[in-house]
N, C-alpha and C positions, 0 to 999 in steps of 0.2 A: 505492499498499498503505500504513494507516494506522499511527501511530509505534506502537510498543510498547505497549502499552498503553492504551493508549483503544480499548474496547471496541465503540465507536457511531461510522458512520461518517460523515461530513459531507453535508447536503445537499446538493437536487441549484442550490438557489438558494434565498435570502435567508432564513431562517426569521422568520415573525411574530413570533417572539418576541425577537427586536431591534426592532424597529417600534419601540414603543418609550421606549425608554433613549437610542435612535439619536435620534428627533425632543422628548423634551426636554433630547437637547446639545446638540442644533442651537438650540431654543430659548433653553438657558441660554449660547451663544453669541451669538446675535442678542438676548438683553438685557446680553451685555455692551461689544457694538460701540455696541449704543442710547445708553448711557454715557459711550460717547465720542465720539459726533457729538455728544451734549447740552451735552460738555462744551467744542467745539471750535469756537471763532465761526467764520464763513463766510469761506472764502479764506486762514483764519489757518492751514491746512496749510503744510507747508515745497514754496516757490513753488505753493500752489496753486491759484492767479488762470491762471498758463499753466498750467498745465495741463489747467486749466477753460476755457482760451482753444483750447488747441489740441485740447481731444475739440467743442467744439460748432465747428469749423472743419471736422475730419475728417468727423462729421455732417452737413457742409453740401455736403463733397465736397470739400475742399482735402485733399487727403489728402496729399500732398507740395510743400510750400511752397520757394518757390527767392530773394524778399523779401528782402534785410536790410535789419534796421532799421535807419534813422536814429536817434541820439541816440536810445536804448536796447540790453536783450539776446534775441540768440534772430533771429526771422524773423517779416516778416507777416503776421500772420492778419485775416481778415474775418470778427465776433462783431458782434451783438446787441448794439445800444449801453447798455442798461441792464446789459448784462452785466460789460462795462467801465466803468461808474458804481461797483456796488458793493462791485464789487471793490473802488475804486480806494484807501481807506480803509488800506484793512491791508498794497495796496501799494506807498504813500507810504511808510508807516510802517518799511518795515526798508529798512538804510542803503544795501544795496547795488543795491537800484531804480532800476532810470532811466525818463525821463521818457517815454520812448516804451512804457512800459514797465507805464506807471499811468494815461493818457490817450487819449480816444480820434482817430485820426488825418482822414484821409483816406475820405469817404462813396460806399458804392455804391450802386447805382441801387435795389438792393432795400434801401435802409434800413441793411445791414449800417455796420459801421466799423471802420479797421483801428487794428489796433494790435500792437505787438510779446508777441511771446513763446519764452521761453525753452527752451519743450518740441516747436521746429517739428523737430526732428530725429526725434524718435524714434520706432519702429514702431506704423503704424497703428492696432493691432488693438485696444487695448484702448481707445482714443478713442472712434470707433466706436463702439465699447457701453454708455456711460458718455455717451457725448457726445448720441446719441440719444435713452436713455434725461430727458438733460435740453431736449432740446428743444422736449417744451411749453411747456415752465415759461418760467417770466423772470427775471433779475435771480437773487437769493437762490435762488428756488422754483427756478429750475433749478439752482446746486450744490447742494442739498439731495437733488433728484433725485437728483443724477448722483453723490452721493456714500451713497444706499441702490443705487442699481445699482451701485456695486463692492462697497459689504460685502456683496449678495447671491452677487457670484461668487465672491469670498472665500468668504464659505461656502459656499457649494454647494460648491467643492476638498477645502473641512475636512472635512465631509462625505466625500466621495471618501477621502480618509485614516485617517476617523475607522472605515471600510467592509472595509479596506481588514485594519486593526489590531482589528480584531473578527472577523475570520476566521480568524487567525490564534489566539495567545497575547492571549489576554483575561483579565487577572488585576490584581490592585491596580498593580502597579509600569508593567506597562506604557502604563495610562492615568495614572494619578499623572504619566509622563512625557511622555505626548502634551500634555497638561491644564498639563507646563510649559513645552514649547515655546512654546504660543501665550503669549509675555512683553506684558507693556504695551506694548513697540515694536510687536511681532506684532501686535494688536491694534487697534493708534491705527492705526494702517501701512496694513489693513484698509478703515477707512471714509476717506479720505482720496483722493480725488481726484489718482490720481497710478499706474504702474504699479507701486511696490515693493511696496505688499500683494497684491499676484493672484501677482507673483511670490514669492510664501513663502508663499504658501497653495499655491499647485502645484506649491513644490519640499515644503511638509507629506504633497499627496498621492501624491504621486511616494514621498516615503519609506516611506507605510505600503503601497501596493502593488506595490514592490518589493520590501519586507520579505513577504507576503503571497506573493507571485505565488512568489518561490526559497527562498526562509530560512523558511515555514512548518514545524512540526512531522510535517503529513502531505497530502499533497497532496492537491488541489480537486477536486471532481467538474471533468469537463472543462463542462458546460455553463456552474457557475458562471466555472469560468477564464476561457471566453468572453469574461463580465462585464468580469470584472475587466482581462483583461485590455485589451479596447477604453476600460475606463476608466484605465486608464495608459497607452495613449496616450494619451486625451485631459489628461490630467494636464502629460502629458508635452512633448508640442507644447504647451501654454501654456508652460510654465516656457522652452522654448526661444525663444520667440517674442517677447515682452512687453520682456522685457530684453537688453543685450550676451553678459552676462556666465551666460544661464539656460543652453546648452550647456558652459559650466562646471562650475554646482554641480552639472546633472543624471552626469555623469560623474562628478565626487565622490560622488554617492550608490552609481552601480552598480559603482565601487570597492568599498570599502567595503562593502557588500555581498557578493560578491565573496570579499572576504577574512573574510569572516567564514562562508560556507556553502564559499569553495572554486570554480576555475576548473569545477571539471571537472562538480561539479555544477551550477555555471548551464550549463555550456550540455549538461548530462542533459534537461534541466527545457525549454532550445529545440529539445531534437530531436525532445520532447516534442509538440511543439504547432509545426514548425517554419511550415509557413503562417503560423498568426496570428502568433509572434513574429515573419519576414517582417514581413510589412502592418505589423504595430508603430515596429518599428526602421526600415525604409523611412520611414514616415507623421514619425517619428520626426525620423529623417535632413533630409529636406529639411522640414521648417518649420525647422531648426536653418541649412541651407544658406541658405533663403531670408529668415532672422534675419538672416544674417551678411554676405549680400549688402548690403540695406538696409540694415546701421550701415557697412558699408565706403563704399558709397554718399552715403551722410547726411554720413559725417565722423562717427557717430562713434565709431567706433576710434580717432582721431589726433587726433579733436579736441579742445577745449581744454576744463577743467571751468567749472561752474557757478561764479557767482561764489559764491557761499555756501557754494561745500565749499571753496574756498582758503583755506590756513592763511598764514599771512608767511611763518614760517618753513619753509623748502625745503633743508630741508639730508638724510640719510640717514636721521636720527633718524625720524623722519611714518614709516615703517614701519617701525618697532616699540613701536607705541603700543596693545601689548596689552591691558593694563589697560582702558583710556581706550573701546576698541571693545567689550570685554566689554561694558563696563555700558551704552555706548550699545544693545548689542542688548538690554540686558535692560529698559529705562525713558529715552525720550526724545522729549522732545514738547513743544511741535511742531515746534520744529529741533533738530537736533547738537547744541547746544552747553547747552539747555534740561535740567535736572537734575531728575530729580524727587526725594523728599526720601531719606536716606538708607537710613534702613528696607524700603522699598521692594527697593533691589538685594541688602540682607542675608539677607533673607524669600525670594528667587528663588533665589538664591543656593544655602540652605537648603536646598528644596527639590532643584535641578539636581544638587548635588554629592552631596544622600539617594543618587538614584537613580541617578549616575553611579555612586558608588563601590557598590552592591548591586553595580549588574552587573558589574565588573568583579573583587569580591570573587567570588560565584557564581560570575561564567562560566569554558566551559571557555579553554586555552591561547589558541586560535584565535577565542572571544569578545573576550577579554582585548587580543589584537593587533589585531581593527576597531575596539574601543571608542577604544584610544590612539591607534590610525592616523587616525580621524576627529577626533578632537583636534589630533594636527600637523596636519594641510591643514588645520583650522580658525586654526590661525593662519602659516601654513605659505601658503599660498597670499594672504589680503590680504599682506600683508608682501611677497611675490615681485611681487604686481603691483605696490604703491606703485613697491618700488623699478624696476622697467622703468618709470616715468611719473611718479615726482616731479618731473626736471628741468624738464616743460613743465607738468603738472599739481600741483604741492606737494601735500600734502595730503588728497589728495579723497578719499580712502577713510574710512566712515563705515560703524560696527561692524552698524547693519541692515543693509548690504548684503549681507552674510556671512549672512540670517537669509534665505535657501532652504533650505540645509545645514545651520545650525547647529540649525535648527528640531526639526531627528530626531536629535541626538548625542542626548537623553535618552530620546528612544525606541526606540534604537538599543543603547547600554548595560539600558535594560530587557528589550527581548524576549534579550539576551543571558545574564539572567541565570538557572538553571535553576526553575522553572514560578512565576515572580519573588517576590513575601515567600513567598508559601506555604512554598517549600524552607527558614525558615529562623525562621517566628517559626507562631503557632500564629492563628487566623481571629478572635479575639477583636485581640488584639495588631496585625494584618494590618489591620483596621478602621478602630482608631486611626490607625495609622500612618498610613493614608489618609486619613482626616477631616483627622487635622492637616497633612499636606502642603496638600488642599485649602483649609484653610481660612486657611494662608501666603500660600499665593497670591491669593485673595480679598482676603484686607487689603494685599497688591502692587496692587492690579490702582481697589479703591477711591481706596487714599493717592495712582497716580501722576494716576485722573481729575479727581479730587477738586482738588490740588493743582496740573493745569493748568489749571483750571477757576476757583478763588481766584486763579491769578498775571493772570487774560486780564482779572479783572475790575479790575483793578490799571492797566489797558493803555487809555488815552486811543480808540485806534482801537475798543479791543474795545468797552470801558465804553458809547462813545456810541452802538454799534450796534443800531438797535431790530428787526433782523430776526431779529437771534441770538438764536436759539427757546431758550432756555437754564431750569433747574427749578431749585428750590433745593439748594443741598450736598449732603444728605442722600438727597434722590432721587438725583442721579448717583452715588452711594456705593452707594446701595440695588440701581439693577440691577445694579453692576458685580457687590458682594457675592452678591445672589441669582442672578446670571447666573451667576458662577466654582460656587458651592458646586450648583443644580440642574445643572448639566452637568457637574462633578466625579463628583456622587453619580451619574448618571447613566452615565455610564459607565461605574460599576462594577458593574451591572445587568442587565450585556449578559450573558445564561446561555453556557453550554459546549453546544454537539455533544454532546460527550461527559465524561468527567470528564476529570480534569487525565493525560496521558503517564503513568505510572511511568517518572522521575527524567530528568524531560522539561527538556532543556538544546537550543537551536538545530542543536548537532552530529545529535540524533540526526531525521535528513531522508530521507523515504521511506523509514523503516525499515530509515535503513543510517545507526552511527552512525560518529562521525569518530573516527580515532586517538586526538586526544588530546582526549577530551568530559571522559575524570575527568583527567585536568590543575589 
């Protein structure tokens, strides 16, 4: 049953009128990713050479590594000698790298050489995909192929999240919240050869689809809903597979959406499609169990932290570094302690706080509770994890680790506001509010990518690398600005399937208003 005031039903399939804006948004995000690919020297991402070695090994069939490295971090893997040679300058420039991680060892009969990788215990699914893409190339070209493959995987998952949002609440505040969730750290991580980026993108996709399936103001038609359940399952399976904490982030997403709409509404939606949701939950549960089994058998659940993550102070105070984690989630590249210009953090925080503030101010009592719960969980869960492990792993936590969950916080807040900005300002003011937010985010991304490239030009290991595909700084900045502007403005052009529901709040689900909707 449609939401009150919506006199046009949802179509049975994705409308063609969505296609052009969504494609433009995809093109914009791809341009943004390209600015970070060009700004970042080869193998300069956080332990990127370790992950590239792991990907090359998995693509060769070396799924589980069990030979401990001597004079190196991690396990031994056999990769092309040209890949080790290309990564050596960046590897040797890091203070925590050890000899076996940066140089070739014994040679196999097929010409592959031994090298140590600190990523040898990680789940192989992601590495097989990007490693296969890089297998057709050599040395630095192979690394760039892996980056492009990783970027495309992340882009596809982000599109799934946008499609979910487009089916529900399409207004300025929601789209600005979605764009704000794609922070500079998120965008940078999406092009680095490492599983962090795809975990973030899967979290974004899960947020968009779960909100669409359970918190949309009106029910999606059965045929379209079937496709969305399948896409949601794909996103959730990826999220619970690629990294150990994926199931935790998925549970938190489900918890917050349940707090938003109420457990009864969630169960009612599931009962309406019992077979489809049973298959989705079963597939996700099996993937989570398989991922947990891999983590347990590989020692990830109890193993020591990478040397690049550990801090010298192992006191409990490391569990309460909330301001630092927040800044790291906004902009931190290429390593966790490399900061962006201070104005970047101010610009992103202004937009995020504006979106969250609007959601809290205009939302119902239940909606405000859901947003505040998400904020509390974003602080409490990392603190609890660090307190449980700091004696063995020190200050291993980084702000980017929580981005699979954090990226949806502004989206959740925007979803809670009655008809988004339309409820409080006129169309002209709403348009300028959106443009102002998009411009702030474009400037933040441009300054982050330019600062990254400029700082690397001062490092010998990067500046002397002739294989670094870098362009003038103005081009890097232009790609970032153009990408964000195209993506943001294209999102805002996705049309509604019907006029905005009167009194459109998330509490009015399937024609049933929550009792506290007017609170």
